[in-house]
N, C-alpha and C positions, 0 to 999 in steps of 0.2 A: 132799883133796876127791875124788881119783880113786877111793878106796875107796867113798865114798858113791855116786858115779856108777855104779860096777860093781855095787854092791848094788841100786840102783834099776833098773838094766838087767836084772839077773837076776830081780827080782821082777816086772818088767813082763810076763814070759811067763805069769804066772798070772792076768792080767786082760786083758779085751778093750777096755774103756773106761777111758782114763786121765784123771785130774784133775791139777791143779797139784800136789797133795800127793804124786803118784807120781814127780815129777821132783826131781832134786837142785837145791837153791837156793843160789846164792852171795849172801851179804848182807854189805855192808860200809858203813862210815861214811866219808864224805868227809873230807878233811883239814880241820883247823880253819880257819875263816874263809872257806871256799869258799862261793860263792853263785852259783846259775845266773843269776839276775838280781836286781836290787835288791829286788823285792817278794816273791820266793819263795825263801828259802834252802833248799837241798837238803842234808839231813844224812845220810840213809840211802838206799842203793841196793840193789835186789834184782834178780837175773837168774837164769834157768834156766841151770845149769852147762852149757856147751857150745853155748848159743844166743847169737848175736850181736845179734839184732834186738830181742827183747823185754826191756825194762828198766823196772822200776818204781822210783819214788822217793817220798820223803816225809820229814817231820820226825821220825818215829819208825820203828822196825823194822816195826811193825804196818801203818803207812800205806804203807810201801814194798812190803810183801808184798801188801796190798790192791790197790795200783795195778798190780802185776804180775799179780795174779789177774784184774783187769778186762781187762787187755791180752791175757792168755792166753785168756779166754773170747771176746773179739772175734776172736782168731786162730782159735780152734776153729770159730766160725761160718763163717769164710771159707775155711778149709782143707778140702781133700777128705779128708785123713787127717792125724793127728798123728804126728810123729816119735816113735820109741820112746824112752822115758825112758832117760837115761844116754848117749845118742848125741850126736855133734857135728852141728850144723845150720849150714850156711853161710848168710851173710846174703844175702837175695834183694833184687834191685833191682826197681823198678817195671816195667821191661821184661821181667824174668824172670817176674813175676806175670802180666802180660797175655799173654805168649806161652804160658804153660802153662794158664791158666784165664781165658777171656774175661769171666767175671762180675766179675773184679777191674778190668777196663778201665773199666766204667761207674762203679765206686766211685772209681777214681782221677780220672776226668774230673770227676765231680760233686763229690767231696769235696775234692780238692786244688785244682782250678782254678776252682771255683764255676760251671762250665758245666753245662748240662742234659745228661742222658744221651742217647746216640745212639739213634736209632730203627731 
């Protein structure tokens, strides 16, 4: 997978706007019998190689990649800029997000705690 990450990294210098297709994707199948919960068995998992936080899942490879794509687009809307394809991205905590970008604070307060935004 390192070769794919290095290739995607090198190609990223020829573009200014990156999409999920520009990033190396890790895709794997969970071990037999694994279930996230009784109602939703997770079979396939997709993640951008080198990223810890964005993970897509589904019962097929396509569903896992679609779920990852949805999460990537949500991240793109909230992030000031995207990390370069092929690079390692450390996992951010909620306090890291609010410290670096106050617009995340309202999202966390209203989305996670069901409280209204601060005025």
